[in-house]
N, C-alpha and C positions, 0 to 999 in steps of 0.2 A: 549844737547848731547844724552840724552835718546831718545828724539823724533827722532833724526837723525838715531840712531841705529834701532829704531822701523820701520822707513820708509825703511831703507836698507833691513831689514828682509822681510817686505811686498813685496818690489820690487823683492827680490830673490825668494820668494815663488810664486809670479806671473809668473816669468820667468820659474820656474820649472814646475808649473802647466800647462803652455801653451806651453811648449816645447814638440813637438811631439816625441814620442819614435821612435827609429830606427826600421824600418819595419822588420828587421831581427829577432827581438824579436818574432814577430807573424808568420813569415815564417817558424820558427822552428817547428811549429805544423803541417806543411805539410810533412808527412813522407811516406816513401816507404811502411812501414808496414800497415799504415791505408789505403793508396790507394789500396794496395793488398787485404786487407780484404773487402773493399767496392766492388772492381771489381769482386772478386770471387763470390760475391752474385749477383751483377747486370748482369754479363755475364754468369750466370748459366742456366742450362736447364730449371729451374723452370720458367724463364721469356720467354721461348719459342721463342726467337729471336725478341721479342718486335715489331712485325709488327704493323704499324699504324692501330688503331681501333680494334685490336684483343685483346684477353684476356691477352696475355703477355705484351702488351703495358699498359694495365690498371694496371697490377701488378707493372710495372715500375713506373707509376705516383704515386701509393700509397707509394712505397719505397722512392721516392724523397720527397713527401709531408711529410711523417713521419720524414725524416731526418731534414727538416727545423723546424718542430714542436718541435722535441726533442732538437734542438739547440736554440730554442726560437727566431728564425728568422721570421720576419713578412711576411704575405701573401701580394702580390701586390694588389693595389687598383683595384676595378672592376673585381675581380676574384671570383670564388666560392671556397673559402678555397684553394688558390694557383692555381686553375685551370682556364685557359682561354679556355673556351669551344668553339668548332667550328664544323661545318659540312663541310667536304671536298668532292668534287666530284672526285673520283678516278676510272678510267676505267668505267665511266658511272654509278658508284655506289656511293650513298651518305654514307659517313663514319663519324660517330661521334667520335671526338677525342679531344685532349687537349694539350695545352702548360702548363708547370708548371712554375710559376713565383713567386719568392721571392724577397724581398727588404730589404736592410739595409739603413735606411734613413740617409742622411747627417746631420751633426750637425751645419753647417754654411751655406751651399748652397744646401738645400734639394731639390730645384727645378731644379737642374742640375743633369744629370744621366749618369753613365757609365754602359753599358750593357755588361755583360759577358754571352756568349751563347755557348751551345753545344746541338747537337740533341740527343734526348732520344730514338729515334726509331732505328730499324735495319730492315732487310729484312724478318724476320720470319722463317718459315719452308718450305722445299721443298723436296718432295719425301721421307719424313720421317726424313730428316736431319734437325737438329736445327742449325741455323746460329746465334751464340751467340754474334757476334759483339763486342768482347772484346776491340779491338783497335778502331773499327768503330761503334759507337763512345762511347763505354763504357769508354775508357780512358779519353776523354774530359769531360764526365759526372762526373766521380769521381774527376777529377781535380777541377771542379767547386765546388763540395761539400767541398773539403778540403780548397779551397780558401775562401769559405763562412765561414767556421769554423774559419779561421785565422782572417778575418775581424770582425767576431762576438766577438772574444776574445779581439780585440782592443776596441770594444764598452764596453765590461764588465770592461775593465781597464780604462775607461774614456778617451780613446784615439781614438775614432771612426773616420771614414772618414768625411771630410768636405762636399763632394758631395755624392749623393746617389748612391749605388751600386745595380744594378738589376741583379739577377741570372735567366736567361731565358733558360729553358730546352725545346727544340723545337721538336714538332711532325712533321711527314710527310716530313722530309728532303729527305728520300730515295724515296719518291714519286714525287720529283720535287721541293724541297725547299718550300713546301706548308705552313708549319707552320710559317716560318719566313715571308713569303709573307703575311699571314693573320695578323701577329703582326704588320708589317709596314703599313698595310692598316687599321688596327684597334688598334692603339697603346694604351697601358694602361697609358702611360706618354707621354707628347708632344715630337714629334720627333725634333722639333726645339730646345728643351732643352737637347737633347741627345748628349753628348760630343763625345762619341766614342763607337764602338762595337768591343770587343775583342772576336773573335770566335775560339773555340777550337774543332778541328775535326781531330782525329787520332794523338795522341801525345805519344803513349806508345811503339812504335816499332822502329826498325832501317831499313833504306832503303838498301836492299842488293845490289842495283845498284851503290851505292856510291864508287868511287875509294878510297877515304879516309875512311878507316874503323873505324876511331875514332868515338865512339858513342856520343861524346860530341857536338851535333849539334841540330839545329832546323831549318826547313824551315819557313820563314816568307813571307807572300804574302799580298800585298795591302797597306803596312804601309805608303808608300810615294805617293800613288795615289791621295789622297784628301787633305792630310795635311803633310807638311814637318815637322812641329812641332811634330806630333805624331811619325814619323819615328825617329827623333833625340832623342826624349824622350825615346823611346824603346831602342835605341842603348846605351844611357847613363845608363839606368837601368841595362842592361846586363853587361856593363863594370864595373859598381860599385858592382854588387852583384853576378851574376851567371857565367859570362865568358863562355857562350856557343858560339860555332861557328855558327853565324847567316848566313844562306845560302839563297840568294835571287834568286836562279836559276829559280824557278817557278813564280817569280814576273815579269820576262821579258815579254814585250808586245808580243813577237813572240813565247811564250811558247806553243808548240803544244798540251800540256795537258789541257790548258785552266782552270786550277784549280781555278783561281780567280772567275770564273763564276759558280763553282760547289759546293759551300757550302753556309751556311745560311748568312754569312756576306754580300754576294752579294746583297741581298734585302735591306740591310741597306745602302750599298754604292750607290745603285740606288736612295736613298732618300738624298744623299749628306751628309751622316754621315761617318766620318773617321773610317776606319776599320783596324784591323790586323787579319789575318788568320794564326793560328799556326798549323803546319802540320809536320808529320814525313816522308812523302812520302809513296808510295804504296809498297806492298810486295806480295809474292805468296799466302798469305792467304786472300787477299782483297776480300770481298764479297764471302767468302767460309765458309763452316762449320768448317774449321780448324782455324778460327780467335778466338782463345781461350785464357783465362787469363794466362795460364802457359807460353805463349810466350811473355808476356809483359816484357819489361825492366823497372822494378819498380824504379831503381835508376834514370834513365833518366826521367821517368814520374814525379818523385818528383822534379827534377831539372827544368824541363820545366814548371811545375805548379808554381814553385816559381818565375820564370821569369814573368809569366802572373800576379801573385799576385803583384810583385814589380811594374810592369807597371801600373796596375790598382790603386795601392796605390798612385803613383805619379800623375796620372790623377785626382784622387779624391782630393788630398790634396794641389797641387800647387795653387798659388794665382789666376792666370788667366787660364781660360779654353783654350784648344788648338784652334788654328785658322785654317780655311780652306786656301788652296792656293788661291792666287788672280786669 
């Protein structure tokens, strides 16, 4: 009888130890207040518009690197303390620049990778005006930082992701998707083992052209183009946790804006890696010095960031990796 009770307790403890915590536990750490604090720094005049290769972009990479160091998140392999250095040719000029790459290794399938990406650069200064790029793509950048913090807390709690999560902050996006092109041509981890790319580019504002003025939306682009499983998983995570209105307007094949081809996920899609591009739509401050952090809707930035976190969590922890379409 005693032996039976002992085995029952062992079995119960095993189940408790191996039962993964509800991801909402960690998503709670993604807050409007923290996003706002990060973005008011990242999109400040001190960063001088973060133009690729310029001083402001170097300040940006130091900010990102320090964040990961302070949160004890590891540098990606084959980088120089988080930096994937490169020389890009831009307007016949050779520019030294860097991607910033961190990783949270998976605890069961460490050789399978989910890449979360956002571009760290913006357009810099023009005629004395600083283009702060709070939405483009400060919003995506700070979303990745908050998501990384949430995943790292799961690691601290002994509940980390089964697959590895890569946080890729990309340079040269505004110069023609150059930093993501460099990564996919010089990958730090095998592309054939890359499960998906979730790309976050402008997620902090509202589209003034929407007839439905409800702010509770996000545009998704590309989710069904290479993997129906990715699309279905994304829909399921939204219905379970965030209940955003997912709008696929810009995912249509005849979309005249061609947004699918205009952000960093496209270079991953070209390598047959399933992608989702998270996007709030354009606005009157797009690529203007008036794209400032006071105009961000931090409540929606937090909610959209949580959807990305939940999607990444599921991709990282479900038993089988998603499959490509036949």
